[in-house]
C-alpha positions in Angstrom: -0.1 0.3 0.0 1.7 3.1 -0.7 2.7 5.6 1.7 0.1 8.4 1.6 1.0 11.5 2.8 -0.9 13.8 5.2 -3.1 16.5 3.5 -1.1 20.1 4.0 -3.2 22.4 5.8 -3.4 25.8 3.6 -2.7 29.2 6.3 -4.8 32.3 4.5 -2.6 35.0 3.6 -2.2 37.7 6.4 -4.3 40.5 5.3 -1.9 43.8 3.6 -2.6 47.1 3.2 -4.1 48.4 0.4 -1.7 48.8 -2.6 -2.8 52.0 -4.1 -2.4 53.7 -0.1 1.4 53.2 0.2 2.0 55.8 -3.1 -0.6 58.0 -1.6 0.9 57.9 2.0 4.6 59.0 0.7 3.1 61.7 -1.2 0.9 63.2 1.5 3.6 62.7 4.5 6.1 64.2 1.5 3.8 67.2 1.4 2.9 67.9 4.3 6.8 67.4 5.9 7.5 71.2 6.6 4.7 71.9 9.1 5.7 71.5 12.9 2.9 68.8 13.0 2.5 66.9 16.0 2.2 62.8 15.5 -1.1 61.7 14.3 -2.3 65.3 13.3 -3.0 64.6 10.1 -4.3 60.8 9.3 -4.4 59.9 5.8 -7.7 57.3 5.3 -7.8 57.0 1.7 -6.4 58.4 -1.4 -4.4 58.0 -4.7 -0.9 59.5 -6.1 -0.2 59.5 -9.7 2.1 61.0 -12.3 -0.4 64.0 -11.9 -3.4 63.6 -10.0 -3.2 63.4 -6.2 -5.9 63.3 -3.7 -6.8 62.0 -0.2 -9.3 61.8 2.4 -7.5 63.2 5.9 -8.5 63.6 9.4 -7.2 66.9 10.9 -6.6 67.3 14.5 -6.7 71.3 14.7 -3.5 73.0 13.9 -2.3 75.6 11.3 -0.7 75.2 7.6 0.9 78.0 5.6 3.1 78.8 2.7 5.9 79.0 5.0 5.6 75.6 6.0 4.9 74.5 2.3 7.8 72.2 0.6 8.9 74.2 -2.6 8.6 71.4 -4.6 4.9 71.9 -4.2 4.4 75.5 -4.8 3.5 74.6 -8.7 0.5 72.8 -7.9 -3.4 74.1 -6.0 -5.4 72.4 -3.6 -9.1 71.5 -4.1 -10.7 71.0 -0.9 -14.0 69.7 0.3 -15.2 70.0 3.9 -16.8 66.9 4.9 -16.9 67.4 8.9 -15.7 70.8 11.1 -14.7 73.6 10.1 -11.7 75.6 8.4 -10.1 78.7 7.9 -8.5 79.8 4.8 -6.6 83.2 4.1 -5.2 84.1 0.7 -4.8 87.2 -1.6 -6.4 89.5 1.0 -9.4 87.3 1.5 -10.4 85.7 4.6 -13.1 82.2 4.0 -15.0 80.3 6.7 -15.3 76.8 4.8 -18.1 74.5 6.6 -19.1 70.9 6.1 -20.2 70.8 1.8 -18.3 73.6 1.3 -15.7 73.8 -1.4 -12.3 76.0 -1.2 -9.6 76.0 -3.8 -5.7 77.3 -2.1 -3.2 78.7 -5.1 0.1 76.9 -3.3 2.4 79.6 -5.6 1.1 82.2 -3.7 1.3 82.7 0.2 -1.6 81.2 1.6 -2.9 80.3 5.5 -5.0 77.4 6.2 -6.6 77.3 10.0 -8.3 74.3 10.5 -10.0 72.9 13.3 -11.0 69.3 14.1 -12.1 67.8 10.8 -12.1 65.7 7.8 -11.6 67.2 4.2 -11.7 65.5 1.1 -8.4 67.0 -1.3 -7.6 66.9 -4.8 -4.2 68.2 -5.6 -3.8 69.5 -9.3 -1.0 71.3 -11.4 -1.1 74.6 -11.8 -0.9 74.7 -15.5 -4.1 72.7 -15.8 -5.8 74.4 -13.8 -5.2 77.9 -15.1 -5.8 76.7 -18.9 -9.3 75.8 -17.6 -9.8 79.1 -14.8 -8.2 82.0 -16.1 -9.5 84.2 -13.3 -7.7 81.8 -10.6 -7.0 84.9 -8.2 -10.2 85.7 -8.2 -11.5 82.6 -6.6 -9.1 81.2 -3.8 -10.3 81.5 -0.7 -13.7 81.6 -1.0 -16.2 79.1 -0.3 -18.1 77.3 -2.6 -21.5 75.8 -1.5 -21.2 72.0 -3.1 -24.7 71.9 -3.1 -25.8 74.8 -5.0 -26.2 74.9 -8.7 -23.2 73.7 -11.3 -21.3 72.8 -8.2 -23.6 69.4 -7.7 -21.6 68.4 -10.7 -18.4 69.0 -9.0 -19.5 67.3 -5.8 -20.8 64.1 -7.6 -17.1 63.7 -9.3 -15.2 64.4 -5.9 -17.6 61.5 -4.7 -17.2 59.4 -7.9 -13.5 60.1 -7.5 -12.9 58.9 -3.9 -15.1 55.5 -4.6 -12.8 54.6 -7.2 -9.5 55.5 -5.2 -8.3 51.5 -5.3 -9.3 51.4 -8.9 -7.6 54.2 -10.2 -5.4 53.8 -13.3 -2.5 56.9 -15.1 -4.8 56.6 -18.1 -7.9 57.1 -15.9 -6.3 59.9 -13.5 -4.9 62.0 -16.4 -8.0 62.0 -18.2 -9.8 63.4 -14.7 -6.9 65.9 -14.1 -7.9 67.8 -17.0 -11.9 67.7 -16.0 -11.7 68.6 -12.9 -10.7 72.3 -13.6 -13.3 72.1 -16.1 -15.9 71.5 -13.3 -14.2 73.5 -10.9 -14.9 76.3 -13.9 -18.5 75.7 -14.2 -18.7 75.9 -10.4 -17.3 79.2 -9.7 -18.9 80.8 -12.8 -21.5 81.8 -10.2 -19.2 83.6 -7.8 -19.4 86.6 -10.5 -17.3 89.8 -9.4 -16.8 88.0 -5.2 -13.4 88.9 -5.8 -11.5 92.1 -4.5 -10.8 94.8 -7.7 -7.0 94.8 -9.2 -6.3 98.0 -7.3 -6.9 96.0 -4.0 -5.1 93.2 -5.0 -2.3 95.3 -6.3 -1.9 96.9 -2.8 -2.2 93.4 -1.1 0.5 92.2 -3.1 2.9 95.5 -2.6 2.4 94.6 1.5 3.1 91.1 1.1 6.5 92.4 -0.6 7.2 95.0 1.8 6.6 92.8 4.9 9.0 90.0 3.7 11.4 92.4 2.4 11.7 94.0 5.9 12.2 90.4 7.2 14.7 89.8 5.2 16.7 92.6 5.1 19.9 91.1 7.0 19.8 88.8 4.2 22.8 90.0 2.0 21.5 87.6 -1.2 17.9 89.6 -0.8 17.4 90.0 -4.6 14.3 90.3 -7.1 14.2 86.8 -7.5 14.5 86.1 -3.8 11.6 88.3 -2.9 9.3 87.0 -6.0 10.1 83.1 -4.7 9.3 84.6 -1.0 6.1 85.8 -1.6 5.0 84.0 -4.7 4.8 86.2 -7.4 6.5 86.6 -10.6 10.0 88.5 -10.7 8.4 90.9 -14.1 5.0 91.1 -11.9 7.3 92.7 -8.9 9.1 95.1 -11.2 5.5 96.4 -12.9 3.7 96.4 -9.1 6.3 99.7 -7.9 6.3 100.9 -11.5 4.3 103.6 -10.1 6.2 104.2 -6.9 8.5 106.9 -6.6 11.5 104.5 -6.4 12.0 100.9 -7.9 11.7 97.6 -6.0 15.3 97.4 -5.1 16.3 100.9 -4.4 13.5 101.0 -1.6 14.9 97.5 -0.7 18.6 99.7 -0.3 16.6 103.0 1.4 15.1 100.5 4.0 18.9 99.0 4.9 20.0 102.5 5.1 17.3 103.6 7.2 18.4 100.9 10.1 22.3 101.7 9.5 20.9 105.4 10.2 19.0 104.4 13.3 22.2 102.3 14.8 25.1 104.2 14.2 23.1 106.9 16.3 22.2 104.7 19.1 24.5 105.3 22.5 24.3 101.8 23.3 26.1 100.5 20.0 28.8 102.8 20.1 31.4 100.1 20.2 30.0 98.5 17.1 32.0 99.4 14.0 30.0 101.3 11.0 31.4 97.9 8.9 29.7 95.4 11.0 26.7 97.5 11.5 26.4 98.0 7.3 27.2 94.4 6.9 24.2 93.2 9.8 21.8 95.5 7.2 23.3 93.2 4.1 25.7 95.6 2.5 29.0 93.7 1.7 30.3 96.6 0.0 31.7 99.5 2.5 32.6 101.8 -0.4 28.7 100.9 -2.1 27.7 101.6 1.5 29.0 104.9 1.9 28.5 106.2 -1.0 24.5 105.1 -0.7 24.7 106.6 3.0 26.0 110.2 1.7 23.6 109.9 -1.4 20.9 109.5 0.9 21.7 111.3 3.8 24.1 114.3 2.7 26.4 112.5 5.4 29.0 109.8 5.7 28.3 107.4 8.2 31.4 108.1 10.3 29.7 112.3 10.3 26.4 110.7 11.1 27.4 108.8 13.8 30.0 111.8 15.4 27.1 114.2 14.8 24.4 111.9 16.9 27.0 111.6 19.2 27.4 115.5 19.7 23.4 115.8 20.2 23.2 117.2 16.1 20.5 115.3 14.3 18.6 116.3 11.2 15.7 118.4 11.1 13.8 116.2 9.1 13.0 112.2 9.6 13.9 110.4 6.4 10.4 108.7 5.4 12.1 105.9 4.2 11.4 104.4 7.9 8.2 103.8 6.8 7.5 104.5 3.2 8.8 103.7 0.0 10.6 107.3 -0.9 13.3 108.6 1.0 14.7 112.2 0.7 18.0 113.9 1.7 18.4 115.1 5.2 19.8 118.3 6.2 21.5 118.9 9.4 20.4 122.1 11.8 
């Protein structure tokens, strides 16, 4: 009688995480890595991350996320967010909107923004800016506005979001490529109802100028400060920066120099800094060339830095403060 082997017991394989979640987890972890977040502050519940389209269902603990936290690799994209539970506050382009459940909000990641969220559940689609701008030319006018997902054409966008997330596990690159083009067109239709809700161009220009001035004053001590650095810092093109300041008394970079000179002038007159050398003060405010600094100082205030400091010690002050301390123009100071 032939020997028969006992039947092997089949052991069911251990359950493994859904494969599509691994790539999504990596992408959204990297997306938020610049934020000072606590473990568990943001939890990925579902999502997809392909070559051009990424989306996720995210559970948030209260936190603030802003352009300061965003890795530079992500500044050529936008987030289209649907609030499911809780509330968020979005700020961009001088606007501030509270986003409630059932409402969409768009955030342009190439421009300064701030998102303040409480405990919430959201669905977010990450879209390339180039694709979005083709379908929505007036992008700046619809960011940081609350779009009700239950009203008129926005219901189609909401339906697309629902189907998108329901099919996340079966998503392929071929389907994703078609959807990444469809979503912006749905958004364009949904936002057609917003009309002229955006601030007028003059108000937007003023907001951009304030952003530039704030950024410059925060980085005056950096000797590398230039138009390109400023543009990247505030999310505006270099050409637009120059155009933005074309109606001012001085160009952008001349104004930067006047702001630096004003800081140097104050410190040279400060008795508590009398042991700090003129070169040290100038270098601390971004001047690397002392000859250029001396010439610029004399041109602005009518005195050399050394003479200004000496006169300040003798309580000889200019009769008129230069408006460059807080404005965009600078006049030559005169002595009494």
